[in-house]
N, CA, C and O of each residue as an XYZ file, in Angstrom:
316
protein
N     -49.088     27.197     89.751
C     -47.948     27.067     90.630
C     -47.875     25.616     91.089
O     -48.753     25.143     91.810
N     -46.850     24.928     90.679
C     -46.638     23.534     91.060
C     -45.615     23.493     92.184
O     -44.463     23.886     91.996
N     -46.031     23.021     93.349
C     -45.148     22.960     94.509
C     -44.354     21.665     94.517
O     -44.861     20.626     94.094
N     -43.120     21.712     94.990
C     -42.362     20.469     95.155
C     -43.000     19.630     96.254
O     -43.375     20.161     97.300
N     -43.127     18.332     96.029
C     -43.823     17.452     96.971
C     -42.917     16.884     98.046
O     -43.411     16.421     99.074
N     -41.631     16.904     97.847
C     -40.740     16.252     98.808
C     -39.705     17.220     99.372
O     -38.577     16.819     99.657
N     -40.070     18.476     99.535
C     -39.146     19.464    100.075
C     -39.110     19.325    101.596
O     -40.141     19.413    102.262
N     -37.924     19.109    102.128
C     -37.792     18.956    103.580
C     -37.645     20.324    104.235
O     -37.390     21.327    103.568
N     -37.811     20.343    105.540
C     -37.649     21.581    106.282
C     -36.242     22.132    106.173
O     -36.052     23.341    106.040
N     -35.244     21.240    106.230
C     -33.844     21.673    106.120
C     -33.570     22.278    104.743
O     -32.837     23.260    104.633
N     -34.158     21.693    103.690
C     -33.990     22.247    102.342
C     -34.629     23.631    102.232
O     -34.072     24.528    101.600
N     -35.802     23.799    102.851
C     -36.468     25.098    102.808
C     -35.682     26.141    103.595
O     -35.590     27.292    103.169
N     -35.116     25.756    104.733
C     -34.291     26.682    105.515
C     -33.095     27.141    104.680
O     -32.772     28.329    104.667
N     -32.439     26.215    103.986
C     -31.294     26.567    103.138
C     -31.720     27.502    102.006
O     -31.005     28.451    101.683
N     -32.876     27.238    101.406
C     -33.364     28.090    100.321
C     -33.709     29.487    100.831
O     -33.426     30.480    100.161
N     -34.312     29.564    102.001
C     -34.648     30.873    102.562
C     -33.393     31.663    102.915
O     -33.383     32.889    102.808
N     -32.341     30.977    103.333
C     -31.070     31.660    103.601
C     -30.512     32.270    102.317
O     -29.951     33.365    102.343
N     -30.663     31.563    101.187
C     -30.210     32.106     99.901
C     -31.006     33.347     99.507
O     -30.504     34.210     98.788
N     -32.253     33.433     99.981
C     -33.112     34.576     99.666
C     -32.910     35.756    100.614
O     -33.508     36.814    100.418
N     -32.074     35.585    101.639
C     -31.786     36.697    102.532
C     -32.264     36.527    103.962
O     -31.986     37.375    104.810
N     -32.976     35.451    104.244
C     -33.419     35.193    105.613
C     -32.246     34.679    106.443
O     -31.299     34.102    105.909
N     -32.322     34.896    107.756
C     -31.322     34.379    108.685
C     -32.029     33.535    109.734
O     -33.134     33.860    110.167
N     -31.384     32.455    110.134
C     -31.944     31.618    111.191
C     -31.678     32.312    112.526
O     -30.525     32.532    112.896
N     -32.751     32.659    113.249
C     -32.577     33.389    114.503
C     -32.679     32.491    115.723
O     -32.033     32.751    116.739
N     -33.478     31.443    115.637
C     -33.555     30.521    116.766
C     -34.224     29.231    116.336
O     -34.812     29.144    115.259
N     -34.121     28.226    117.204
C     -34.758     26.944    116.964
C     -35.369     26.471    118.267
O     -34.723     26.511    119.314
N     -36.607     26.026    118.203
C     -37.293     25.471    119.362
C     -37.837     24.105    118.962
O     -38.843     24.012    118.258
N     -37.175     23.053    119.410
C     -37.611     21.706    119.051
C     -37.448     21.463    117.570
O     -36.344     21.545    117.031
N     -38.555     21.162    116.915
C     -38.499     20.837    115.490
C     -38.921     22.007    114.603
O     -39.291     21.796    113.448
N     -38.874     23.224    115.113
C     -39.231     24.403    114.333
C     -38.090     25.416    114.359
O     -37.451     25.629    115.389
N     -37.847     26.035    113.203
C     -36.790     27.035    113.059
C     -37.440     28.376    112.754
O     -38.340     28.459    111.918
N     -36.992     29.416    113.424
C     -37.489     30.772    113.190
C     -36.517     31.477    112.254
O     -35.332     31.605    112.560
N     -37.022     31.932    111.117
C     -36.229     32.642    110.125
C     -36.654     34.112    110.132
O     -37.844     34.420    110.199
N     -35.674     35.015    110.062
C     -35.950     36.451    110.110
C     -35.355     37.134    108.886
O     -34.222     36.862    108.490
N     -36.140     38.019    108.302
C     -35.700     38.856    107.190
C     -35.613     40.282    107.714
O     -36.585     40.793    108.270
N     -34.479     40.927    107.548
C     -34.292     42.281    108.080
C     -34.567     43.374    107.058
O     -34.904     44.496    107.434
N     -34.429     43.065    105.764
C     -34.590     44.068    104.725
C     -35.502     43.522    103.645
O     -35.296     42.357    103.303
N     -36.455     44.178    103.075
C     -36.774     45.591    103.166
C     -37.502     45.976    104.454
O     -37.482     47.146    104.835
N     -38.133     45.036    105.125
C     -38.697     45.291    106.455
C     -38.567     44.001    107.254
O     -38.422     42.921    106.682
N     -38.619     44.116    108.561
C     -38.425     42.931    109.383
C     -39.647     42.024    109.295
O     -40.783     42.473    109.442
N     -39.392     40.740    109.052
C     -40.454     39.753    108.933
C     -39.932     38.409    109.424
O     -38.731     38.146    109.383
N     -40.844     37.567    109.888
C     -40.464     36.275    110.447
C     -41.259     35.156    109.793
O     -42.422     35.332    109.430
N     -40.619     34.006    109.649
C     -41.267     32.771    109.211
C     -40.848     31.665    110.164
O     -39.696     31.620    110.596
N     -41.769     30.777    110.496
C     -41.453     29.611    111.307
C     -41.566     28.386    110.414
O     -42.633     28.096    109.873
N     -40.453     27.667    110.265
C     -40.376     26.527    109.352
C     -40.290     25.238    110.164
O     -39.406     25.101    111.009
N     -41.204     24.283    109.917
C     -41.089     22.993    110.595
C     -39.979     22.164    109.952
O     -39.846     22.146    108.729
N     -39.194     21.487    110.762
C     -38.111     20.651    110.234
C     -38.619     19.235    109.983
O     -38.108     18.272    110.555
N     -39.612     19.119    109.138
C     -40.189     17.826    108.788
C     -39.434     17.229    107.608
O     -38.764     17.940    106.859
N     -39.551     15.910    107.453
C     -38.922     15.263    106.288
C     -39.521     15.777    104.998
O     -38.802     16.033    104.032
N     -40.828     15.929    104.977
C     -41.526     16.511    103.827
C     -42.577     17.468    104.379
O     -43.490     17.052    105.093
N     -42.448     18.740    104.049
C     -43.396     19.741    104.541
C     -44.724     19.536    103.817
O     -44.739     19.418    102.592
N     -45.846     19.491    104.553
C     -47.153     19.354    103.902
C     -47.384     20.482    102.889
O     -46.931     21.608    103.093
N     -48.084     20.173    101.812
C     -48.219     21.123    100.710
C     -48.916     22.414    101.123
O     -48.535     23.488    100.657
N     -49.918     22.338    101.977
C     -50.603     23.548    102.422
C     -49.691     24.447    103.234
O     -49.708     25.668    103.077
N     -48.893     23.841    104.103
C     -47.930     24.593    104.908
C     -46.871     25.218    104.014
O     -46.510     26.382    104.185
N     -46.375     24.440    103.059
C     -45.359     24.942    102.135
C     -45.900     26.100    101.302
O     -45.207     27.097    101.100
N     -47.130     25.973    100.820
C     -47.733     27.045    100.026
C     -47.855     28.326    100.847
O     -47.588     29.416    100.340
N     -48.255     28.202    102.107
C     -48.393     29.380    102.964
C     -47.036     30.025    103.242
O     -46.918     31.251    103.232
N     -46.011     29.205    103.490
C     -44.676     29.744    103.753
C     -44.118     30.465    102.529
O     -43.515     31.531    102.657
N     -44.314     29.892    101.350
C     -43.821     30.516    100.118
C     -44.574     31.812     99.835
O     -43.977     32.804     99.417
N     -45.883     31.802    100.063
C     -46.682     33.014     99.862
C     -46.233     34.117    100.816
O     -46.099     35.271    100.409
N     -45.999     33.770    102.081
C     -45.529     34.763    103.054
C     -44.154     35.301    102.675
O     -43.908     36.503    102.779
N     -43.255     34.420    102.235
C     -41.916     34.859    101.827
C     -42.005     35.805    100.634
O     -41.284     36.802    100.579
N     -42.879     35.504     99.682
C     -43.044     36.378     98.518
C     -43.562     37.750     98.940
O     -43.128     38.771     98.407
N     -44.483     37.774     99.889
C     -45.005     39.048    100.390
C     -43.908     39.837    101.094
O     -43.782     41.044    100.886
N     -43.117     39.167    101.923
C     -42.036     39.843    102.648
C     -40.982     40.403    101.695
O     -40.427     41.474    101.940
N     -40.707     39.681    100.613
C     -39.667     40.082     99.668
C     -40.196     40.993     98.558
O     -39.431     41.418     97.692
N     -41.493     41.295     98.577
C     -42.137     42.124     97.549
C     -41.902     41.563     96.154
O     -41.507     42.287     95.239
N     -42.148     40.271     96.002
C     -41.983     39.600     94.714
C     -43.147     38.633     94.520
O     -44.066     38.585     95.338
N     -43.103     37.867     93.438
C     -44.188     36.929     93.159
C     -43.874     35.551     93.732
O     -42.723     35.226     94.024
N     -44.913     34.764     93.881
C     -44.760     33.394     94.371
C     -43.926     32.580     93.386
O     -43.097     31.768     93.798
N     -44.140     32.792     92.094
C     -43.394     32.059     91.075
C     -41.901     32.364     91.150
O     -41.072     31.477     90.947
N     -41.561     33.614     91.439
C     -40.156     33.997     91.563
C     -39.507     33.298     92.756
O     -38.382     32.810     92.652
N     -40.204     33.248     93.876
C     -39.676     32.559     95.061
C     -39.531     31.067     94.775
O     -38.528     30.458     95.145
N     -40.527     30.477     94.119
C     -40.458     29.050     93.786
C     -39.278     28.736     92.882
O     -38.619     27.711     93.057
N     -39.005     29.602     91.921
C     -37.888     29.344     91.007
C     -36.552     29.378     91.741
O     -35.617     28.675     91.356
N     -36.451     30.185     92.792
C     -35.209     30.258     93.560
C     -35.088     29.129     94.571
O     -33.983     28.808     95.008
N     -36.205     28.526     94.948
C     -36.177     27.414     95.906
C     -35.756     26.126     95.215
O     -35.028     25.322     95.797
N     -36.199     25.923     94.000
C     -35.933     24.658     93.305
C     -34.510     24.505     92.916
O     -34.137     23.492     92.324
């Protein structure tokens, strides 16, 4: 799994919206994204210029778990 190195927080928020997440609130430089279906789940995305790779990997892994799909499938939809 090769992660994008220059993915910004705003780009990740837009990609998560395409996957079915909705932006529920923002506190400072962090955005809370909520998925209502198949079950309710939340992700907190930092609005950094470039999300650190470890943080990005964890967010993508959590999104894949929430969506009952693979990490590779989520990555292909983000790019």
